[in-house]
C-alpha positions, 0 to 999 in steps of 0.5 A: 832364253838365250836368243840371237837378239839377247838384250844386256841384262838389266840390274834394276830391282825387280818389284813383285809383279802379278805374274810372280803372284799368280795363284791357282783358281779355286775348284767349287763343286756342288753337294758339299756337306757342311760341318763344324770347323775341322781345324784345331786352334783355328783362332790361336786362342790357346795361346800356343801354336800347336798343332800348327807348325811354322817354318824357321820357328818364325810363327808366334801367337800375339794379342794384337792385332787380332780379328776375333777373340784375344789371340792371332798368329804372327808370321815374321817373314824374312828375306829367305823364309815366307814363315809358312804355318801349316796344320795337317787334318784328316779329310774324307775322299771325294769331298769338297771343303771350303777354307776361309781365314782372316789375314793382314799384311803384304801378300799373304797366302792361304791354301792347301798343299798340292791344291788351291790357294789365294792371296791378298794385299791388305797391309793395314787391316784384316781381310777375309780370304776364301777358297774351295778344293775337292779331295782326291779319290783316296785322299785322307789328309790335307795340309792347310797353310798360311804364309806371307811373302819374302822380305814383305814384313810380318803378317797376321792370320786369325779365325781360320776355318776349314768347313767340311766333314772330318775324316774317319768320324770323330776327332783324333787327339792321340799322338803317335809314339815317338820314333826309336833307333835313330842312327846315321847311315852315312855322311859327306862334307855336306850331307848326313843320312839318317834312319829310324824305326817306324812310329805307331798311331791309332789312325796312321802316321803321315809324316816324320819331321827331322830336326837339327837342334830346334829347327825343323829341316826336312819332312818325309813320309818314310823312315829314312832321309838325307839332310843336305846343304850342310857345312864341312867339319861341323857338328850337328844333332838331329832328332825325329818326330812323327806326325799324324793326319790330325796334326798330332805330333809325337815326342822326339826320338833319341838324338844322334850327333854327327860331324860332317866330313872335312871339305877335302875336294870330294865335292858333289862327285858330279861331272857333266859335259852337257852343251845345250840342244834346242828342239824348237830353234836353230835347224836342230841337228840329229843328236845321234849324228852329233854324238857319233861325230864328237863323243859327247854323251850328255845334252842340256835340253832347252827349255821347259816353260809354263803352258799355262796354269803351272803346267810344264811344256817344251818351250811352253808349247810343245807336248812334254811327251810324245813330240820332237823333244821326246824323240830326241831324248829317246835318240840320245839315250839309245846312243848311250847318253842322257839329258838334263832338261833346263827350265827357264831361260831368258824369255817366255812364260816361266814356271818359276815366275808363274807357279803360285808357290814353291810346292806348286813349282816342285809339283811341276818339276816332278812331272818332268822328272817323272816323265823322263826318269831324270838324273839331273835338272837345270834351272836357268834363272834369268831376267827380271821375272826370276833372277832379279826377283828375290822372292822368285829366287827363293821359290825356285830354290825351295822347290829344288830342295823339295824335288831333291828330297823326294828324288834320292840321287837327283842333282840339282843345277842353277845357272845364271849370269855373271860379271867379269869378276864373279857373281852380281848382286843378284848372283850373290843373293841367289847363293846366299838364299841357297845357303839359308834355305838349305837347298843343297844345290849341287852346281852353280853354273855361270854364263860368262858372256854378254859381259857388256864389253871385254875381248879377253874371253878366256881371262874373263871367264876364269876371273868370273869363275874364281869370283864364284869360287870365292863366294861359295867358300865365304858363304858355305865355308868350303875349301878351294877344292870343294867350291870348285867341285860345285862350279859349272861354266856355260859359255857361248860358242863363237860370237855372243849377242855383244860380239864377244868372240869365243873361238875354238882355241879359246874354248879349248883353254877354258875346257883345260882350265875346267879340267885342271880345277876339277869343276863340275860342269861344262856347257855352251849355247848351243849345239845348234850353233856349233856350225861354221858361218864366218861373217854370218853374225849372230844367228841361230844355226851357226856360230858366226866364225870359222870353225868345223862342224861340231867343233865346240861339242868335240872340245866339250866332250874332252871335259872330264872334271 
């Protein structure tokens, strides 16, 4: 979190910590009716993966090392893919199931999507994992998964068992019909929208998997999808397969070839002037008063943190709804404005670090999206627990990809620190992972302050933004205009923690540069500090310099992109 005693950013490599590997506890209820293993091909003795599917095509069946029989699963984890292998099965509602499996490798997870999971570190020998979960009142399918951890090496899994009654009485071996009529309904320089006709199945279709070539890039429940994170002026071939609750997969649909538009500056089409407002710190002002005085419409609301168990709360303690933060948001919206909540920050218990998986993190983000009907969210990725932890970076980006797919039109922003010349090692790594994961991030926002020296805040900010532009161009293949349209700047008004001084005149120069280069977002920390106190130092409720009330907010309101 940006606070008045902010420490310099450390550059040491963050090791995987216990917080990043926290997991949801198992829920064990009495009265389970035991049955044969519900899973198909549980020991991979068929010699193939089906009906298991693995992300990135990183799963394979091997003959050594095995736990039992003559085959086992190997997941070839990379720095940007945890090689998750999953199988969807039919289950009965309101029923307790026990999931067990034998795993080998560094930080291997076993669990059920949207529910309990567990993990172990057993680099050189197989060990057994076990977790129980209870299905919901109307739940008829469950997706079981096993995965390793980013950059931790290949893992093995074998003899996986889901003990409990099967769904619907009897084994479903009939695959759905292949989807038909696949067509493209629209495209940009970085995305393609697709639509197809529904498949039929003897029990019911639960998902459609979209493939680009041989790689599965997206799974949805409906008959349309938008694949994002693509490169401009590039040809792609898409197909779709249907999948049922038992994991039976249809044949492929017809293929459709699409060439994305050229990167001619259309960019994201997203422009946002949104200074930070914090209801738990710094004598928070009345948002309507600030809006009336300045013309500002958007605020970035800080910060959503973890209140325990991967549950979001304002500052980790104030209620998600019904408290001071919702009152401020209601006031902003009543005055014709809107908000983008910011998750994370410099300190506190963060969802990105503490949620056990990308799917769990996506669920926490979804709670906030649903609570406020959001158009955009910001992930403020800082400190060693998130920014300087590549595995947590990947978890955050994967969760953002998930909520973006599940909430059409939602804009996703990542905010992170920078050097005076552009992204640091971890900033570059974040951008590279966003590309590798096809996360579809709309805006990469840098925080050009607390550089560790330097008094030319305008020059340093521009140089940092130009460095970010160069990195986006080289990573995504964008032209200058498209790269600028994915850039955000979030400064610190007045005195920074390291006594750098951004004056109203300098902030005006930065705003004008941002408009001239048509970037996507302009913000600063914080409206709480946008009041004069010359000689007051770095404090929470004023800027430490001579200025008028809400002067930086007024300047920011002039950002149009």
